[in-house]
N, C-alpha and C positions, 0 to 999 in steps of 0.2 A: 315236823321238829326240830329242835334247834341242837345243837350240842355241847358241851361244857368248854369248849374252845368259846364258843359266842356269848355263853353264860361267864366267863370270866373276861373275857375283853369288856362287857356293857357293864361288868362291876366294878371296874377300873373309874368307872365315868361318876358312880354315885356318891357321895360323901361315905364320910365317918361311920356316918351314926342314920338308920334308917327304918322304917316301921315295913314288918312282915308282908302288909299288904303293899305298900309304893315296891317290896321286891317284887310280889306276885302278878301287879299290877304291869308293872316290865315288865317282865317274863311272858306275859301273856301280848303283850303289842309287839313284842320281840319275835316271837312264836310268828305272829299274822302278818305281821312286814315279810319277813323271810318266806314264810306260804305265797304269798302273793308276787315279792319277786322272782321264786319258781316257775308260779305259773306263766309271769309276762316274758322270761326268758323261754318255758315252753308254749311259748302262744297261744296261753289258753285263756287267751281275753277279748272282749267284745269292743266293738268301737266305738267312741263317745255319741254316734247319730244312733245306733241300735239301742245304747243307754236311755239316751232321750227319749228315741220310742216304747221304749218299754216302760220308762216311768211314766209319760203320758197317757200310756193303757190302762196302767196301775191306779194313775187317777182317777182316769173317767171313772173304773168300777167301781173304785173307792169313796166319792164324790158323792 
């Protein structure tokens, strides 16, 4: 979840005019980024090697 302060901060980077779609897209991106940063801070990530292994398994089963 993002905070009002984060939204305010990012709104400052917008042009004077923008569409609702652009706003929603940016807010979704910010929320996803914040979530991933929190996961990283709490060591809820996987190694690059584990990711490669998982991807290889996925391609084998879907190829």
